[in-house]
C-alpha positions in Angstrom: 21.3 -10.8 1.1 21.7 -11.0 -2.6 20.0 -8.0 -4.3 17.2 -8.5 -6.8 18.2 -8.8 -10.5 15.2 -6.7 -11.5 16.2 -3.2 -12.8 14.6 0.1 -11.7 13.9 2.4 -14.7 13.0 6.0 -14.4 11.2 7.7 -17.3 12.5 11.2 -18.1 9.7 13.4 -19.3 11.4 16.8 -19.8 10.1 19.0 -22.6 13.7 20.2 -23.4 17.0 18.4 -23.7 18.4 20.4 -20.8 15.6 19.4 -18.6 16.1 15.7 -19.5 19.8 15.9 -18.7 19.0 17.4 -15.2 16.4 14.6 -14.7 18.9 11.9 -15.7 21.4 13.2 -13.2 18.7 13.1 -10.5 17.6 9.5 -11.5 21.2 8.3 -11.0 21.5 10.2 -7.7 18.3 8.6 -6.3 19.4 5.1 -7.3 17.8 4.2 -10.6 19.5 1.6 -12.8 18.5 3.1 -16.2 16.4 5.8 -17.7 13.7 5.8 -20.3 14.1 8.8 -22.7 10.6 9.7 -23.9 11.3 11.5 -27.2 7.6 12.4 -27.7 7.8 14.7 -24.7 10.4 17.0 -26.3 8.8 20.1 -27.8 11.4 20.8 -30.5 13.1 17.6 -31.3 16.0 17.5 -33.7 17.0 13.8 -33.9 20.6 14.1 -35.2 21.6 16.7 -32.7 19.4 15.9 -29.6 19.9 12.1 -29.6 23.7 12.5 -29.7 23.5 14.8 -26.6 21.0 12.7 -24.7 22.6 9.3 -25.2 26.2 10.3 -24.9 25.7 12.5 -21.8 23.3 10.2 -19.9 25.0 8.9 -16.8 22.9 5.7 -16.9 22.0 3.1 -19.5 19.1 4.2 -21.7 15.8 3.0 -23.2 14.6 5.2 -26.0 10.8 5.4 -26.5 8.9 7.5 -29.0 5.1 7.1 -28.5 2.3 8.2 -30.7 -0.7 10.2 -29.8 -4.1 9.2 -31.2 -4.4 9.7 -35.0 -7.7 8.9 -36.7 -7.8 6.2 -39.4 -4.1 5.6 -39.0 -2.8 2.0 -39.2 -0.4 2.9 -36.3 -2.9 4.8 -34.2 -1.7 5.1 -30.6 -4.1 6.2 -27.9 -3.3 9.5 -26.3 -3.6 8.0 -22.8 -0.7 5.7 -23.6 1.1 8.8 -22.6 2.2 9.3 -26.2 2.6 12.8 -27.7 4.1 12.2 -31.1 1.8 13.1 -34.1 4.2 12.9 -37.0 5.1 10.5 -39.8 5.8 6.8 -38.9 8.9 6.6 -41.1 10.5 9.6 -39.3 9.7 8.1 -36.0 11.3 4.8 -36.9 14.3 6.6 -38.4 14.8 8.4 -35.0 14.7 5.1 -33.2 17.2 3.5 -35.5 19.5 6.5 -35.1 19.3 6.1 -31.3 20.5 2.5 -31.7 23.4 3.6 -33.9 24.3 6.4 -31.3 24.6 3.8 -28.5 21.2 3.6 -26.9 21.1 0.4 -24.8 17.4 -0.4 -25.6 14.7 0.7 -27.9 11.0 0.2 -26.9 8.9 -0.4 -30.0 5.2 -1.3 -30.2 4.0 -4.7 -31.3 2.1 -3.3 -34.3 5.3 -2.2 -36.0 7.8 -4.6 -34.4 8.2 -6.9 -37.4 8.9 -4.0 -39.7 11.3 -2.3 -37.3 13.2 -5.5 -36.4 13.7 -6.6 -40.0 15.0 -3.1 -40.8 17.8 -3.4 -38.2 18.5 -7.1 -38.9 22.2 -7.7 -38.9 23.0 -4.2 -37.8 22.4 -4.6 -34.0 25.3 -3.6 -31.8 26.4 -6.3 -29.4 24.7 -5.2 -26.2 21.7 -3.6 -27.7 18.2 -5.0 -27.1 14.8 -4.4 -28.5 11.8 -4.3 -26.1 8.6 -5.0 -27.9 5.6 -3.7 -26.0 1.9 -4.2 -26.0 -0.5 -1.9 -24.0 -4.0 -2.6 -23.0 -5.8 0.3 -21.3 -9.1 -1.4 -20.7 -8.5 -4.6 -18.7 -6.2 -7.5 -18.0 -7.1 -10.4 -20.4 -7.2 -14.1 -19.6 -4.0 -16.0 -19.0 -4.4 -17.7 -22.4 -4.8 -14.3 -24.2 -1.7 -12.9 -22.5 0.3 -16.0 -23.3 -0.7 -15.7 -27.0 0.4 -12.0 -26.9 3.8 -13.0 -25.5 4.2 -15.6 -28.3 3.3 -12.9 -30.9 5.9 -10.6 -29.4 8.5 -13.3 -29.4 7.9 -14.1 -33.0 8.8 -10.5 -34.0 12.4 -11.2 -32.9 12.1 -9.2 -29.6 14.8 -9.5 -27.1 12.5 -8.5 -24.2 8.7 -8.6 -24.1 6.7 -5.9 -22.3 3.1 -6.4 -21.4 1.1 -3.6 -19.9 -2.5 -4.2 -18.9 -5.0 -2.4 -16.7 -5.9 -3.9 -13.3 -9.6 -3.6 -12.6 -9.1 -5.9 -9.6 -6.0 -6.7 -7.5 -6.3 -10.3 -8.5 -5.5 -9.3 -12.1 -1.8 -9.0 -11.0 -1.7 -12.8 -10.5 -1.9 -13.4 -14.3 0.9 -10.9 -14.9 3.1 -12.8 -12.3 2.3 -16.2 -14.0 3.4 -14.8 -17.3 6.7 -13.2 -16.1 7.6 -16.4 -14.3 7.0 -18.7 -17.2 7.9 -16.6 -20.2 10.8 -17.9 -22.4 12.3 -14.5 -23.0 12.9 -11.7 -20.4 9.6 -10.0 -19.7 8.4 -6.8 -18.2 4.9 -7.2 -16.8 2.9 -4.3 -15.4 -0.7 -3.8 -14.5 -1.7 -0.2 -14.4 -3.7 1.6 -11.7 -3.7 1.5 -7.9 -5.0 -2.1 -8.0 -1.9 -3.0 -10.1 0.7 -1.6 -7.6 1.7 -5.2 -6.6 2.9 -5.9 -10.2 5.4 -3.1 -10.0 6.8 -3.7 -6.5 6.9 -7.5 -6.7 8.5 -7.8 -10.1 11.7 -9.2 -8.5 9.8 -12.0 -6.8 8.4 -13.2 -10.1 11.4 -12.6 -12.3 10.3 -9.4 -14.1 13.1 -7.8 -16.2 12.5 -4.3 -14.9 10.0 -2.0 -13.2 9.4 1.7 -13.5 9.7 4.3 -10.8 9.0 8.0 -11.2 11.4 10.8 -10.2 8.6 12.6 -8.3 4.9 12.1 -7.6 4.2 14.7 -10.3 6.4 13.0 -12.9 4.4 9.8 -13.1 4.3 8.5 -16.7 1.5 5.8 -16.1 -1.4 5.3 -13.7 -0.4 3.7 -10.4 3.4 4.3 -10.9 5.2 4.7 -7.6 8.4 6.8 -7.1 11.9 5.4 -7.2 12.3 6.7 -3.6 9.3 4.7 -2.4 10.4 1.6 -4.3 13.9 1.6 -2.8 13.2 3.1 0.7 9.6 2.3 1.6 9.4 -1.1 0.0 13.1 -2.2 0.2 12.8 -3.2 -3.5 16.5 -4.3 -3.7 15.9 -7.0 -1.0 12.9 -8.6 -2.7 13.7 -12.1 -4.2 11.8 -15.1 -5.4 11.4 -16.5 -1.8 10.5 -13.2 -0.2 7.3 -13.5 1.9 4.6 -11.0 1.1 2.5 -9.2 3.8 0.1 -6.3 3.4 -2.9 -4.3 4.5 -6.3 -5.1 3.0 -8.6 -2.1 2.7 -10.6 0.2 0.4 -9.3 2.9 0.4 -5.9 1.9 1.6 -3.2 4.2 0.2 -3.2 6.4 3.3 -2.1 3.6 5.6 1.2 4.0 7.4 1.5 0.2 8.0 3.9 -0.5 5.1 6.3 2.2 6.6 6.3 0.5 10.0 6.5 -3.2 8.9 9.0 -2.8 6.1 11.4 -0.9 8.4 10.9 -3.5 11.1 11.5 -6.4 8.7 14.7 -4.7 7.4 16.0 -4.0 10.9 16.1 -7.7 11.8 17.0 -9.0 8.3 13.6 -10.7 7.7 13.1 -11.7 4.0 9.7 -10.1 3.8 7.9 -7.1 2.3 4.6 -5.4 3.3 2.4 -3.7 0.8 -0.9 -1.8 0.4 -3.6 -4.2 -1.0 -6.5 -2.3 -2.5 -9.1 -5.0 -2.3 -12.7 -5.0 -3.6 -13.6 -8.6 -2.8 -11.8 -10.2 0.1 -12.9 -13.8 -0.7 -11.6 -13.5 -4.3 -8.3 -12.0 -3.0 -7.6 -15.0 -0.6 -8.7 -17.6 -3.2 -6.4 -16.1 -5.8 -3.3 -15.5 -3.6 -3.4 -18.8 -1.8 0.3 -19.8 -1.6 1.8 -19.8 1.9 4.5 -17.1 1.0 1.9 -14.7 -0.6 -0.4 -12.9 1.8 1.5 -14.7 4.6 -0.1 -12.2 6.9 -2.5 -9.4 6.4 -3.7 -6.4 8.4 -7.3 -5.7 7.7 -9.0 -2.4 7.8 -12.4 -0.9 6.8 -14.6 -1.9 5.1 -13.4 -5.5 5.3 -13.1 -6.3 9.0 -16.4 -8.2 9.1 -16.3 -9.6 5.5 -12.9 -11.1 6.0 -14.2 -13.0 9.0 -16.2 -15.3 6.7 -13.0 -16.4 4.8 -11.1 -17.6 7.8 -10.4 -21.2 8.9 -9.9 -20.2 12.5 -10.8 -17.1 14.5 -9.4 -16.2 17.9 -12.3 -16.5 20.5 -12.4 -12.8 21.4 -12.2 -11.7 17.7 -15.2 -14.1 17.2 -17.1 -12.4 20.0 -16.3 -8.9 18.7 -17.4 -10.0 15.2 -14.5 -8.1 13.6 -10.9 -8.9 12.8 -7.9 -6.8 11.8 -5.0 -9.3 11.8 -4.8 -12.4 9.6 -2.0 -15.0 9.6 -1.6 -17.7 7.0 -0.1 -20.8 8.5 2.4 -23.0 6.6 -0.5 -25.4 5.8 -2.3 -22.5 4.1 -5.0 -22.2 6.7 -6.0 -18.6 7.6 -6.2 -17.7 11.3 -7.6 -14.3 12.5 -7.2 -12.1 15.5 -8.4 -8.8 16.7 -5.4 -6.8 18.0 -7.3 -3.5 18.1 -8.8 -4.3 21.5 -5.4 -5.4 22.9 -3.8 -2.1 21.7 -6.5 0.1 23.2 -7.0 -1.8 26.5 -3.2 -2.1 27.3 -2.8 1.6 26.6 -5.7 2.5 29.0 -4.4 0.1 31.7 -1.0 1.7 31.5 -2.7 5.1 31.8 -4.6 4.0 34.9 -1.4 2.5 36.5 0.2 5.9 36.0 -2.6 7.4 38.2 -2.1 4.7 40.9 1.4 5.9 41.5 4.5 3.9 42.5 2.7 0.8 43.6 0.1 -0.3 41.1 -2.3 -3.0 42.5 -2.0 -6.5 41.1 -4.4 -7.6 38.3 -6.0 -5.2 35.8 -6.6 -1.6 37.0 -9.8 -1.8 34.9 -11.3 -4.4 37.2 -14.5 -3.0 38.9 -14.3 0.4 37.1 -17.2 2.0 35.3 -16.2 2.1 31.6 -18.3 4.2 29.2 -17.9 3.5 25.5 -19.1 6.0 23.0 -20.0 4.2 19.7 -21.0 0.7 18.9 -19.2 0.0 15.6 -16.1 -2.2 15.2 -13.8 -0.2 17.6 -16.7 0.2 20.1 -17.2 -3.5 20.1 -13.4 -4.1 20.6 -13.3 -1.8 23.6 -16.5 -3.0 25.2 -15.4 -6.7 25.0 -11.9 -5.9 26.0 -13.0 -3.9 29.1 -15.6 -6.5 30.1 -12.9 -9.2 29.8 -10.8 -7.3 32.3 -13.6 -7.0 34.8 -14.9 -3.5 34.1 -18.6 -2.6 34.3 -19.4 -1.5 30.8 -21.8 1.2 29.6 -22.4 1.6 25.8 -23.7 4.8 24.4 -24.6 5.2 20.7 -26.6 7.5 18.4 -29.1 4.7 17.7 -30.1 3.2 21.0 -30.8 -0.3 19.5 -27.2 -0.8 18.5 -26.0 0.4 22.0 -28.4 -2.1 23.6 -27.4 -5.0 21.4 -23.7 -4.5 22.3 -24.3 -3.8 26.0 -26.4 -7.0 26.3 -23.6 -9.0 24.8 -21.1 -7.8 27.4 -23.6 -7.7 30.3 -23.6 -3.9 30.5 -25.9 -0.9 30.4 -27.0 1.1 27.3 -27.6 4.8 26.7 -28.1 7.2 23.8 -25.2 9.6 23.1 -27.3 12.5 24.3 -27.8 10.9 27.7 -24.0 10.7 28.4 -23.8 14.4 29.3 -25.8 13.9 32.5 -24.8 10.3 33.3 -22.5 10.2 36.4 -23.6 7.6 38.9 -20.1 7.8 40.4 -16.8 9.7 40.2 -13.6 8.4 38.6 -15.2 6.7 35.6 -13.3 5.9 32.3 -14.4 7.3 28.9 -13.5 5.7 25.6 -14.6 7.5 22.4 -14.8 5.4 19.3 -17.2 7.6 17.3 -15.8 9.8 14.5 -16.9 13.1 16.2 -13.9 15.4 16.3 -12.0 13.7 13.4 -10.4 15.7 10.6 -11.8 17.9 9.1 -14.4 18.5 11.9 -11.7 19.1 14.5 -13.7 21.6 16.5 -16.4 19.0 17.4 -16.5 16.8 20.5 -18.8 14.0 21.5 -19.4 15.1 25.1 -19.4 18.7 26.6 -16.4 19.7 28.7 -18.4 20.1 32.0 -19.3 16.4 31.9 -15.7 15.3 31.7 -15.0 16.2 35.4 -16.5 12.8 36.5 -13.9 10.8 34.6 -10.4 9.9 35.8 -9.2 8.9 32.3 -10.3 9.7 28.7 -9.3 7.7 25.6 -10.0 8.8 22.0 -9.6 6.3 19.2 -9.3 9.1 16.7 -5.7 9.8 15.7 -6.2 12.5 13.0 -5.7 14.9 14.7 -3.7 13.3 17.5 -4.8 16.0 20.0 -8.6 16.1 19.6 -10.8 18.6 21.3 -12.1 15.9 23.6 -8.6 15.1 24.8 -7.6 18.7 25.2 -10.7 19.5 27.3 -10.2 16.2 29.3 -6.7 17.3 30.1 -8.0 20.7 31.3 -10.4 19.1 33.7 -7.6 17.1 35.2 -8.2 13.6 33.7 -5.4 11.4 32.4 -5.6 11.0 28.6 -4.7 8.3 26.2 -4.1 9.1 22.5 -5.6 7.1 19.6 -2.0 6.8 18.2 -1.3 4.6 21.2 -4.0 2.1 20.1 -2.7 2.2 16.6 0.9 1.6 17.5 0.2 -1.1 20.1 -2.1 -3.0 17.8 0.8 -3.0 15.3 3.1 -4.5 18.0 0.6 -7.4 18.4 0.3 -7.9 14.6 4.1 -8.0 14.2 4.3 -10.6 16.9 1.5 -12.7 15.2 3.2 -12.3 11.8 6.7 -13.2 12.8 6.7 -14.8 16.2 9.2 -12.1 17.3 8.7 -9.3 19.7 8.0 -6.0 18.0 10.7 -3.3 17.7 8.7 -0.9 19.8 11.2 1.9 19.8 11.5 1.8 16.0 7.7 1.9 15.6 7.4 4.8 18.0 10.1 6.8 16.2 8.5 6.2 12.8 5.0 7.2 14.0 6.4 10.3 15.6 8.2 11.3 12.4 5.4 10.5 9.9 2.1 10.7 11.9 
């Protein structure tokens, strides 16, 4: 695979020259291509002496940047939250930047307001491989395509070698305008949308021809909102493998940053050499997301988590018949003709894990067919996961009982699967027979309330197997007490990992690398 041409730049934000030199060495070690020296971070900056040291001793190519802080009534006022810290005189600032050029800096980043002035002052004096980046920052929003195109034209007219547009993403679809600009710009362009909703713009810059992207040394050395680390860019997202024809997958949710799915899928894609990347998609409006990103290689497949499992259903062209019954989806595949097909793999993940648990109880010779057939299956909770388990169990021939805090919701779901309904408080004394199966899909016992359980220990002795959909913590109080009463137990992580196997199969048409998924979950769960 050819590696991407987009460079990875690490900002060095040390307050002393020595700290910056240490950071530069680390940036090289972790795989950055160049560093951005932020002069405004230095507490005692002596241009003649310090620039010489920083530029000559840097093990990587350098961009030199010197940003203002906010100065009232100044023609060159720079907002503080641009990350700028310089408060001095504009001529001194530009002198320092010109000196950096003379001492061998590879790039200078200068703001659009002063670019004409700066570029005419160095006209005819530019070293051969030296380039000027002219930047424009917008900390409020991402303007219209037309407004951004006009901005690029203004930047180009200053004599810039490279244009840099930084906007703020108030919606994930704002990134689409940044991508259109970097693809069509006549000069090399850096395009970044700030904030968590702008993460795509940073990771996918190689797909859309961005000149470079920024990655922090550490999570606490982030120089702009939404910046990821170099380590995550290179190791989690396989940044070096992203090209113009790379397919984009991801997980749609809000919040979504906690999801481990990118870890699993990117490792899996890389292990079989698939030209694909899997991202976190922080989505506010699902319909707007799919309408904006509608090309077959973008959002080629999506996992879907709360709160969008029901809303996404309305955007689909086709829905698998069980997912339709459940009324919730978690897996979306975009076919080559652009049509969106949806599945629910949650129920497959949970039900196959429970079936395997029951087969373990049956010993060496499991009976043919599903071990759930004819069993009494008690589901706690009637939300999305409760629906998945109730439908899945009924489909396998189990007799289903649904218990929920509000009886109406339990009854509604039970009626749909031809089962019985109870309130949660009734479950404690419900045992018409021995050897029942219990599936908890409520959040009782989830972090931080790990000492809670949805059903008292003494009631568990009537069950042969207990499943808990909660996976933080993995060992819930419910599962610990079930084990103590002699029941077989099935962890929530099993549902999580097996539903991912199914999604991978739907995305790629290939069998999932099950061993790899398990190792990663073990290591990072």
